[in-house]
N, C-alpha and C positions, 0 to 999 in steps of 0.2 A: 856573237853573243851566244852564250851557253844556255840552252833551254833545258830545264829540269821539270819533270812532271811528278807530282805527288799523287800517289794512288790512294784509294779509300782505305787500304790496309796500312797506311802511313809510310809506305816505302817510297823512296825517292829514286827516280829513273833519269839518268843522264842521256838525253837523246843524241848527243855527240858521240859519246863513248859506247852507247847502246848497252848499258849495264846499270844495275842498281848501285846506288852510292849511299853514303852516310852523311850525317850532319857535319862530321869532321871534314869530309871531302868538300862539302859546300864552303866551309870556313877556309879551307886551303885554296880553293879557286879564288875567293875574294882576296885573300892575302897576296896571291900571285898577280892581282890586278885584273882578273878576268871580269867581264860584264856577265852577270848571271840573272836570268829571269826564271822564276819558279811559278808554275801554274798548277791548280788543282784539277781534279777529274772533270770539272765543268768548264775549264778554261779560264777561271778567275785568277788574277795575279795575286799570289800570296807570298811574294818575295820577302817583304818586310817581316812577316810573321815567322818565316823560316830562318831569316837572318837573326832575328831575336833569339830564337831557340838555339841556333848554333853559337851565338855569343854567350848565352847563359850557360850552355853545356860546357863550352870550352873554357870560360873564364871563371865561373862561379862554383858550380856544383862540385867540381873536383876538390875545391878547397873548403867547402862548408862542413862544419861539424854536424853530427847526427842531430843534435838538439835544434840547430838552425833549420835543417831540412824539415824536421817535424813542425817547427813553427810556421814555415811556409805552407806546408800541407794543411795545418790548422787554419791558416788564412784562406786558402782555397775553399775549404769546407765552409767557413763562415760566409764567404761570398755566395755559395749555393744556398745558404740559409737566408740570404738577403741582407747580410750585414757587411757592406763594403767599408765602413768606417774602421772596423777591427782589422780588416785586411790591410788597409792603408797604414794603420798604426804599426802593424807587424813589419811592413816594409820600411817604415821610418826608423823603427828600432834597429833593424838590420843595417840600415845606412849609418845611424849614429854609432853603432858598435864597430863600424869599419868593415863589416862583412860583405856588404853589398854596395857597389858604386851607385851614386845617386842617379846618374843617367840611366843605368840599367834598371834600377828600381822604378823609375818613372815609366820607362818603356814597358816593363813587366806589368806594372799596375794598370796602365792604360789599355794594354792588349788584353789582359785578363778581364777587366771590367767591361770592355767593349764586347768581347766574346760572350760573357755572361749575359749582358743585356740582349744580345741577338738571340741567344739560347732561350732566354726568358720570354721574349716576344714570340718566338716560334712555338714555344710550349703553350702560351696562352692561345694562339691561333689553333693549335692542334686540339686543345681542350674544348674550345668553342665549337669546332667542327665535329668533335666526338659527341658533344651534347646535342647538337643539331641533328646528327645522324640517328640518335635514339628516339627522336620524335618530340623532344622537349622544345618549347617555344619561349620567346622572350615575353616579358610582362605585357608589352604593347601588343604583341601578336595575340596573346591570350585574351586580353580585353577586347580586341577586335573580333576574335572568334566568338567570344561570349555574347557580344552585341548581335552578331549575325545569328547565333543560335536562338537568342531571345526573340529576334524579329521573325524567324521561321516558326518558332513555337507559337507566337501570336497568330500568324497566318493559318496555322493548322487548327488552332482552337476556334477560329471564326468560321 
């Protein structure tokens, strides 16, 4: 089995050949029937994600017209604005025009939406942690602190 590591700088390193490789190299290994496993810097298996990128790069983008690439980019932007429906519509248009094979459109759509959802969840967690670190508290915590304050205030007045 060929083990390939993906570094944070997006480079792919073939541990067998002990050198950096490209997506085209990955595609060639698969075409030659080699078993390939790709892991990220944390050891997570990202083989399918990289295979999808290699398939897309090798089969689609070289034949896409500039307008189609611009539409895909617009679709990615719409996802980051929270509108997955428009992105899916763009993918369907590309399939209907015969530009994008249906199986690749499905893989691309699922992968992009999955990664966006993970990104969005991580962003929400980061924002909550940031707010907490500034000293802000939730409504429930505020109400509890207010009650405690009022109780202490009454004790001090007596």
